N, C-alpha and C positions, 0 to 999 in steps of 0.2 A: 536434589540433583537433577531430577527429570526436567523441571521447569527451566533450569539454567542451560541444560543441554539443548532443549527445544528452542530457547531464545537464540542461541548461537547458530543452530541449524537454519533458522529463519533468516538470520542476518547474512550468513555465508552463502546460502543457496537461494536468495530471494529472486535472482534473475532466471531461475530454471522453470518457474511457473508450476511448482509442485503443490499438490493439494495439502490441506491441513492434516488430513488423515495419514498420509505417507510420512510427513514430518514427525507426527506423534508416535507412529509405530517405530520409526528409526530411533527416536529419542528414548523410547522404552527399552529398546534393545541395548543401546549404549549405556543406559543407566545401570544395567546389570553388570557391566564390566568396569565402569569408572567409579572408583571409590574416593577419589580426591579431586577437589576443584581444579587444581593445576593440570589435571589430566584431560580436562574437557576439550580444550583447543586441539590437542593431538588426536583425540578420538573423533571429533567432528571432521577434521581434515582427512582422516583415514577412510571416511565413507564417501569421498567425492565420486569414485567410480560407480558406486551403488546409486547415488543420487542422479547421475547422468543416465544410468540405465532406466531408472524410473521416469526421467524426463522423456526418454525415447519411447517408452511404453505409452506414456500419456499422449504424446504427439500422434502415435499410431492409432490410439483409440479415438482421438478427435477426428483424424482423417477418416477412419472407418464410419464414425457417426455421420460425418458430413456426406460421405458417398451414399450411405443408406438413405439419408434424407432426400438427396437428389434423385435417387432411383424411385422413391415413393412419390415424389412430385411429378416425375416424368410419366408415371403410369396414368395419372389423371383419372377421370371417371371411366369405369369399364364400359365398353360398348355393349348395347343390348343384344342379346342373342336372338336372332330371327326365329319366329315361330315356325316349326316344321310344317310342311305341306302335308295335310292328311289326305289319304286316298281311301276309298271304300275297302274295308276289311283289314286296314293296317292298324297296328297298335303303337302309337307314338311313345317314344321313351322320354321319361321325365329327366330334365338336366340334373346331373349329379352334383351335390354340394362340394365345393373345393375348399380344402383347408388352407392354413397359412403357408406361404411359400418359404422354402428354405433359403438361408442366406447364400449368396454366390460363393464359388470356390475360393476366390481371393480373400473374401471376408473370413471364411473358415480358417484359412491358412494363417492370417494375422492373429486370430483368436488363439489358435493352438500354439503359435509362436510365443505369444504373451504368457500363456500358462506355463510353458516350458521354462521361460526366462525367470518368472517369478518363483517357480519351484526350485530352480537351481540357486537363485539368490537366497531364498530361505534356508536352503541346505548349507550354503557357505556361511550365513550369519550364525546358524546353530553351531557349526564347527568352530567358528571363531570364538564364540562365547565359551564353549566347552574347553578349548585350549587355554583361554585366559584363566578360567576357573581352576583348571588343573595346575597351572603355574602358581596361583594363589594358594592352593592346597599344599603344594610342596613347600612353599615358603613358610607357611604356618607350621607345618610339621617339623621343619628344620628349626624354626624358632623355639618350638617346644622340646627339641632335643630327641625326637623320635628317630630311631635307626632306620635307614633306607630299606634294609631287607625286611623290615616289619610292615612297611606301608606300601611297598611297590605294587602289590596285588590290588590295591584300592584306587589306583590312579585313573582308571576308566570311569569312575563314578561321576555322574552329572549333578549339577546344583543349579538352583534358581537364584539364590541370594547369597551374599557374603556371610550372613548369619549362619546359614546352613554349613558353609565351609568351616567356619570357626568351631561350630558345635561338633562336626564330624571329626575334625582334627583333635579336639579335646578328648573325644571318645576313644580314638585310636591311642592317644597318649596314655589314658587310664588303662586300656587293655594291655599295652606294653608293660606298664609298671606292675600290673597284677601278674603278668606272665613271668617277669623277671623275679618278682618276690616269691612266687610259687616254686620256680626253679631253684632259687637259693635255699628255700626251706627243704626241698627234697634232697639237695646235696648235703645239708647238715644232718638230716636223718640217716643218710647212707654211710656216714662216717663210723668206723669201728669204735665201739664203746668198751673200755677196759673191763675185764671180768672182775667179779667181786673178789677182793683179797689181793688183786694185782696192782692196786694203785701204789705209787711210790711216794715216799716222803721227800721233802725238799733236801737236796744234796745226795740222795740215794740214786743208784743206777737201776734201771728197770731190769726185771729178770731176763728179758730177751737180749738186752745189751750185754748183761753179765755172762750169759751163755755164749755169746759171740766172742767175748774176751777170753773166756776159759778155753774155747776151741782153738784159739790162736796160740795159747800157751803150750798146748800139747803137741 
């Protein structure tokens, strides 16, 4: 499924200039939610906004790289520091080594903006996957005939693969069956058992019923 999704992503968004890595990560995310081939086209179309966001980030990064390169070229060779004039009795200070210069403020702003956008996008992707998996879980539980009141507390659970959803749904079904069986057994045990000697033969009236009849006669 991953390869088919990746192929459609490359075809649909070929004009955005996205890297192979971004397309693969997106394909991996979609592969977790798409379980049938006919759902690929809809899923690929659904990430158009995300793809354009990645394109914007890529454009900003290219602009940032270009400007940094221009700044480095503009610096040229550093001018030699003139030797200090020494006077009798003076102690000349040695030049202090300089570390690497920090990127300019506008570059920092772009970097921080990119980080924030990526974090938000990752959060939205995770929420989308969890929502889809929750819908799959409910569908599977209903298919197995599990009562909603029995599984409602488990709907916040997260899954990575469809196999995990099926396995969990089966476990819930088995737990429900066991609970219902145990409850039924307890009800049978709690029923009154006739005392020895009080069983009635076929066609006879039980002592309790006979006593009630006699009380009505008097």
